[in-house]
C-alpha positions in Angstrom: 19.9 19.1 -9.6 16.1 19.6 -9.6 14.4 19.7 -6.3 12.4 16.6 -5.2 9.2 16.9 -3.4 8.1 14.3 -0.8 4.9 13.3 0.9 4.8 11.9 4.5 2.0 9.6 5.5 0.5 8.5 8.8 -2.6 6.6 9.7 -5.8 8.4 10.5 -7.3 5.3 12.2 -6.2 1.8 12.8 -9.8 0.5 13.1 -11.3 1.7 9.8 -13.9 3.8 11.6 -13.0 7.3 10.3 -14.9 8.6 7.3 -14.7 12.0 5.5 -14.5 13.2 1.9 -11.7 15.6 2.7 -9.8 17.1 5.6 -7.4 19.9 6.3 -4.7 20.2 8.9 -7.0 22.2 11.2 -9.7 19.4 10.9 -7.5 16.5 12.1 -9.4 14.5 14.7 -7.8 13.3 17.9 -6.0 10.0 17.3 -7.5 6.8 18.6 -4.3 4.8 19.0 -1.0 4.9 20.8 2.3 5.9 19.3 3.7 2.4 19.6 0.6 0.9 17.9 0.8 3.4 15.1 4.5 2.8 14.6 4.0 -0.9 14.4 1.5 -0.5 11.6 3.5 2.1 9.7 6.5 -0.2 9.7 4.2 -2.9 8.3 3.3 -0.5 5.5 7.0 0.0 4.6 7.6 -3.8 4.8 4.7 -4.3 2.4 6.3 -2.0 -0.2 9.6 -3.9 0.1 7.8 -7.2 -0.3 6.0 -5.9 -3.4 9.3 -4.8 -5.0 11.0 -8.0 -4.1 8.3 -10.3 -5.4 7.9 -8.2 -8.5 11.6 -8.7 -9.4 11.1 -12.5 -8.8 8.1 -12.4 -11.1 9.9 -10.6 -13.9 12.8 -13.1 -13.5 10.4 -16.0 -13.8 8.7 -14.4 -16.9 12.1 -14.0 -18.5 13.0 -17.7 -17.7 9.7 -18.8 -19.2 10.0 -16.4 -22.2 6.6 -15.0 -21.5 5.8 -11.4 -22.7 4.4 -9.2 -19.9 4.2 -5.5 -19.2 7.7 -4.7 -18.0 7.2 -1.1 -16.9 5.8 -1.8 -13.5 7.6 -0.1 -10.6 7.1 0.1 -6.9 7.2 3.4 -4.9 10.4 3.8 -2.9 9.7 4.7 0.7 11.5 5.2 4.0 10.5 6.0 7.6 11.1 9.2 9.5 10.4 9.6 13.2 9.4 12.8 15.1 11.7 13.8 18.0 10.8 16.2 20.8 7.5 18.1 20.7 4.9 16.4 18.5 3.9 18.2 15.3 0.4 19.4 14.7 0.1 17.0 11.8 0.9 14.0 14.0 -2.4 14.3 15.9 -0.6 14.1 19.2 0.2 17.8 19.7 -2.9 18.4 21.8 -2.6 15.1 23.7 -3.9 15.6 27.2 -1.9 12.9 28.8 0.1 14.7 31.5 2.9 12.1 31.1 3.2 12.8 27.4 6.0 15.4 27.6 7.9 13.3 30.1 7.6 10.3 27.8 9.1 12.3 24.9 12.0 13.4 27.1 12.7 10.0 28.5 12.3 7.9 25.4 13.8 9.2 22.1 11.9 6.5 20.3 8.5 7.8 21.4 7.8 10.0 18.5 5.3 9.1 15.7 6.8 7.6 12.5 5.9 8.8 9.1 6.1 6.8 5.8 7.8 9.1 3.3 7.6 8.8 -0.5 8.4 11.0 -3.5 5.4 13.0 -4.5 3.7 11.4 -7.5 4.2 13.2 -10.8 0.6 12.6 -11.8 -2.7 12.8 -10.0 -4.3 10.0 -12.0 -4.7 6.7 -10.2 -5.8 3.4 -11.7 -7.0 0.7 -9.3 -6.5 -3.0 -10.2 -8.0 -4.5 -7.0 -9.6 -3.5 -3.8 -9.2 -4.9 -0.3 -11.4 -7.9 -1.1 -12.2 -7.3 -4.7 -10.0 -8.8 -7.5 -11.6 -8.2 -10.8 -9.6 -9.2 -13.8 -12.0 -8.7 -16.7 -9.7 -6.5 -18.8 -7.6 -8.0 -21.6 -5.1 -5.1 -21.3 -1.6 -6.4 -20.9 -1.0 -4.2 -17.8 -4.1 -5.7 -16.1 -3.2 -9.2 -17.2 0.4 -8.8 -15.9 -0.7 -7.5 -12.5 -3.3 -10.2 -11.8 -0.9 -12.9 -13.0 1.8 -11.4 -10.7 -0.6 -11.7 -7.7 -1.3 -15.4 -8.7 2.5 -15.9 -8.9 2.9 -14.4 -5.4 0.4 -16.8 -4.0 2.5 -19.8 -5.2 5.9 -18.1 -4.6 5.0 -17.7 -0.9 3.8 -21.2 -0.6 0.1 -20.0 -0.6 0.7 -17.8 2.4 0.3 -14.3 1.0 -1.5 -12.3 -1.7 -1.5 -8.6 -2.5 -4.7 -6.5 -2.3 -5.7 -2.9 -3.0 -3.2 -2.8 -5.9 -3.2 0.7 -7.5 -0.8 2.7 -9.6 -0.1 6.1 -11.0 1.8 7.0 -14.2 5.5 7.5 -14.0 8.6 8.0 -16.2 11.3 5.3 -16.3 14.8 6.1 -17.3 16.1 3.3 -19.6 19.6 3.8 -20.9 19.5 6.7 -23.3 15.8 7.2 -23.3 12.8 7.5 -21.1 9.6 5.3 -21.3 6.2 5.6 -19.7 5.5 3.2 -16.8 3.2 2.9 -13.8 4.1 3.2 -10.2 2.5 0.8 -7.7 1.9 2.3 -4.2 0.0 1.8 -1.0 -0.6 -2.0 -1.3 -2.1 -4.2 1.3 -1.6 -7.9 1.9 -3.6 -10.8 3.2 -1.5 -13.5 5.0 -2.3 -16.8 6.6 -1.0 -15.4 9.9 -3.2 -12.2 9.6 -0.2 -10.3 10.8 0.9 -8.0 8.0 -0.9 -4.9 9.1 -4.1 -2.9 8.7 -6.4 -4.5 6.2 -5.0 -8.0 6.5 -8.1 -10.3 6.5 -6.0 -13.5 6.9 -6.9 -16.7 5.2 -10.4 -15.2 4.4 -8.7 -12.5 2.3 -6.6 -15.1 0.5 -9.8 -17.2 -0.1 -11.5 -14.2 -1.7 -8.7 -13.9 -4.2 -8.9 -17.6 -5.0 -12.6 -17.4 -5.7 -12.4 -14.3 -7.8 -9.2 -14.8 -9.8 -9.6 -16.0 -13.4 -6.4 -17.3 -15.0 -5.9 -15.9 -18.5 -3.1 -15.9 -21.1 -0.2 -14.9 -18.9 -1.1 -17.3 -16.1 -1.5 -20.1 -18.6 1.8 -19.3 -20.3 3.6 -19.3 -17.0 2.1 -22.6 -16.0 0.4 -21.2 -12.9 -2.3 -23.5 -11.9 -5.9 -22.5 -11.6 -7.2 -21.5 -8.1 -8.0 -25.2 -7.4 -8.2 -24.7 -3.6 -10.8 -21.9 -3.7 -13.0 -22.4 -0.6 -16.8 -22.5 -0.5 -17.0 -19.5 1.8 -15.4 -16.1 1.6 -15.2 -12.8 3.6 -18.1 -10.5 3.0 -16.6 -7.7 0.9 -19.7 -5.5 1.3 -19.6 -5.4 5.1 -15.8 -5.4 5.5 -14.3 -2.6 7.5 -11.0 -3.1 5.6 -12.1 -1.4 2.5 -11.3 2.1 1.3 -13.8 4.1 3.3 -11.3 5.2 5.9 -8.7 6.5 3.4 -8.1 10.2 3.9 -5.4 12.7 2.9 -4.3 16.3 3.5 -2.1 16.7 0.4 -2.5 19.4 -2.1 -5.7 19.3 -4.1 -5.7 16.4 -6.6 -3.0 14.4 -4.9 -3.8 10.8 -3.9 -4.0 9.5 -0.4 -3.3 6.1 1.1 -5.5 3.5 2.6 -6.2 4.6 6.2 -3.5 7.2 6.2 -3.2 11.0 6.3 -0.6 12.7 4.2 1.4 15.8 4.9 3.9 17.5 2.6 7.6 17.4 3.4 9.8 20.3 2.6 11.6 20.2 -0.8 15.0 18.4 -0.7 17.8 19.1 -3.1 
């Protein structure tokens, strides 16, 4: 069985204030958050991926029911959480923590270690972005783009207007289908905007949803599925130029050419059989 390579991710910042073109393990800045705060947010990242996969399946089922042709080779990155135990690793950003109670905390609480979001290493370094944190352009007539933007419109209604996805991006992947393989694209590192503004870093709440409603343009797939136009688009929106939730704080320490994640630093995980 071929070896699988994995990438582990953590947040660099929870405030969106860190900016750098590239970093190495030796250049990691001191963290500006607690372990508990970080772990709450990394759990939210994992939940976001689960939501994306769940809603994508519901979308495909709906398209089948309506007999609407869409791009059927969208997939969502599988991910799981791992937690450090004992002495903090150098990559965690906590190894040089000066808090004299830190060692005692690790000894007394086996849940104190930082959590990492772990995914299989992408097979390609090419990434295609379909939306930003507050930008939802859907000017392309490509069926992949039409499918993804119709999917987001579907999610808005499927969640009773309580959630939309943002920062949708994907990388090429290979899908096993019965006796053959086909080319697909793998969605990863999404964000969400929710009415409760509680889904994690980058969630702009109702303002983020309102931005989608203003920018989204229904096209052939939306029309075929009977999704209504963004009739409730507000007159005001979040300022996408000044937002701290955009991509400026996305950093990584993967091998050259590998893609990072919004607000997170990546570290390689040893090969696993």
